C-alpha positions in Angstrom: 86.3 65.5 103.9 83.6 62.8 103.9 84.0 59.7 101.8 82.7 56.1 101.9 85.5 53.7 102.8 85.2 51.2 100.0 87.6 49.5 97.7 86.2 51.6 94.8 86.9 54.8 96.8 90.4 53.6 97.6 91.1 52.9 94.0 89.7 56.3 92.9 91.8 58.2 95.5 94.9 56.3 94.6 94.3 57.2 90.9 93.9 60.9 91.8 97.1 60.8 93.8 98.9 59.4 90.8 97.5 62.0 88.5 98.3 64.9 90.8 101.8 63.5 91.4 102.5 63.4 87.7 101.0 66.9 87.3 103.2 68.2 90.1 106.3 66.8 88.4 105.4 68.5 85.1 104.8 71.8 87.0 108.2 71.4 88.7 109.9 70.7 85.4 108.3 73.7 83.8 109.3 75.9 86.8 112.9 74.8 86.4 112.8 75.6 82.7 111.2 79.0 83.4 113.8 79.7 86.1 116.6 79.1 83.7 115.0 81.5 81.2 114.4 84.0 84.0 118.0 84.0 85.1 119.2 84.3 81.5 117.0 87.3 81.0 118.1 88.9 84.3 121.7 88.6 83.2 120.9 90.1 79.8 118.8 92.9 81.2 121.5 93.9 83.7 124.1 93.9 81.0 121.9 96.0 78.6 121.1 98.5 81.4 124.7 99.0 82.2 125.5 99.6 78.5 122.4 101.9 78.2 123.7 104.0 81.2 127.1 104.4 79.5 125.3 105.2 76.2 123.1 107.9 77.8 126.1 109.5 79.6 128.0 109.6 76.3 125.0 111.1 74.5 124.4 113.6 77.3 128.0 114.8 77.0 127.7 115.2 73.2 124.4 117.1 73.7 126.0 119.5 76.2 128.9 120.1 73.9 126.6 120.7 71.0 124.5 123.1 73.1 127.6 125.1 73.9 128.9 125.2 70.3 125.5 125.9 68.6 122.5 126.3 70.8 120.3 127.4 67.9 121.0 124.2 66.0 120.1 122.1 69.0 116.8 123.9 69.5 116.0 123.4 65.8 116.8 119.7 65.8 114.9 119.0 69.0 111.7 119.7 67.1 112.6 117.3 64.4 113.4 114.6 67.0 109.7 114.3 68.0 107.9 111.3 66.5 105.6 108.4 67.1 107.1 104.9 67.4 105.2 101.8 66.3 106.4 98.4 67.5 105.2 95.0 66.6 104.5 92.6 69.5 104.4 88.9 69.0 103.6 86.1 71.5 106.3 83.6 72.4 105.2 80.3 74.1 107.6 79.1 76.8 106.4 75.9 78.4 102.8 76.9 78.0 103.3 80.5 79.1 102.4 83.1 76.6 105.1 85.8 76.8 104.9 89.1 74.8 108.0 89.8 72.7 108.7 93.0 70.8 110.0 92.4 67.3 113.6 93.8 66.8 113.0 96.4 64.2 115.3 99.3 63.2 114.2 102.4 65.1 117.3 104.6 64.6 116.7 107.1 61.8 119.2 108.6 59.4 119.5 112.3 58.7 117.0 112.1 55.8 114.4 110.3 57.8 114.8 112.9 60.5 114.4 115.7 58.0 117.8 117.1 58.8 120.4 118.5 56.5 124.1 118.2 57.3 124.5 121.5 55.4 122.3 123.3 57.8 122.8 121.8 61.2 126.1 121.6 63.0 128.2 118.4 63.1 128.1 118.4 66.9 124.3 118.6 67.0 123.9 115.9 64.4 126.3 113.6 66.3 124.3 114.1 69.5 121.0 113.5 67.7 122.2 110.2 66.2 123.3 109.0 69.6 119.9 109.6 71.1 118.2 107.9 68.1 120.2 104.7 68.9 119.3 105.0 72.6 115.6 104.9 71.6 116.1 101.6 69.9 117.9 100.2 72.9 115.2 101.4 75.3 112.6 99.4 73.3 114.7 96.3 73.3 115.2 96.5 77.1 111.5 97.1 77.7 110.7 94.0 75.7 113.1 91.9 77.7 111.9 93.3 81.0 108.3 92.7 80.1 109.1 89.0 79.4 111.0 88.9 82.7 107.9 90.1 84.7 105.6 87.6 82.9 107.9 84.7 83.5 108.5 85.8 87.1 104.7 85.8 87.7 104.4 82.3 86.3 107.3 81.0 88.5 105.5 82.3 91.6 102.2 80.7 90.5 103.9 77.4 89.9 105.7 77.6 93.2 102.3 78.1 95.0 100.8 75.2 93.1 103.7 72.9 94.0 103.6 74.0 97.7 99.8 73.4 97.8 100.1 69.9 96.3 103.1 68.9 98.5 101.9 70.4 101.8 98.1 70.1 101.6 96.5 68.0 98.8 98.8 65.0 98.5 99.3 64.6 102.3 95.5 64.7 102.7 95.1 62.0 100.0 97.7 59.8 101.7 95.8 60.2 105.0 92.5 59.2 103.3 94.2 56.2 101.7 95.6 55.0 105.0 92.2 55.6 106.7 90.3 53.5 104.1 93.0 50.8 104.1 92.7 50.5 107.9 88.9 50.3 107.7 89.0 47.7 105.0 91.6 45.6 107.0 89.4 45.8 110.1 86.4 44.7 108.0 88.4 41.8 106.6 89.5 40.7 110.0 85.9 40.9 111.3 84.7 38.9 108.2 87.4 36.2 108.8 86.4 36.1 112.5 82.7 35.7 111.7 83.5 33.0 109.1 85.6 31.0 111.6 82.9 31.3 114.2 80.3 30.2 111.7 82.3 27.1 110.8 82.9 26.3 114.4 79.2 26.4 115.2 78.5 24.3 112.1 80.8 21.6 113.3 79.1 21.4 116.6 75.7 20.7 115.1 
């Protein structure tokens, strides 16, 4: 990088170093906060996935039992189970990072909302259907958390790259430039002092 070794340039580079150092500290603090949020979400997602696995296994057993007991009822209710799901997504700001978050809304339907009559369908089939309804709600909640997890993880990686670039490239180069300018200015000052002394010495002779 070319620069003119003057006091003004030195002051400007030092000011830039100070600004970048403060900026790096802010990025580091944000990364720490995001990492805490990330680890908390990881723990929550793992726990919810374990619970979901158990829930699915339980629902699957109930469905198998209902199919054995009343296959016609299961076939009939499977048609009623089809539906569109609408979710509301809001944006949560975490240390300047916009993270999508799905609103927790009740997705599990009751028998009336499903268009099912307890007088027509078997109890085993209804029990299995209600289990799968609650699984749907849990899937949406997990998807919301995992989407946040991905977004925060991306931001942590970006902040890490920024910090590394500042620490390993930008700031060391600024330090090198500062030392170079200071050395040039010191040499100029010594030369100026030497010329001044020589001038005074000649003046005394004459």
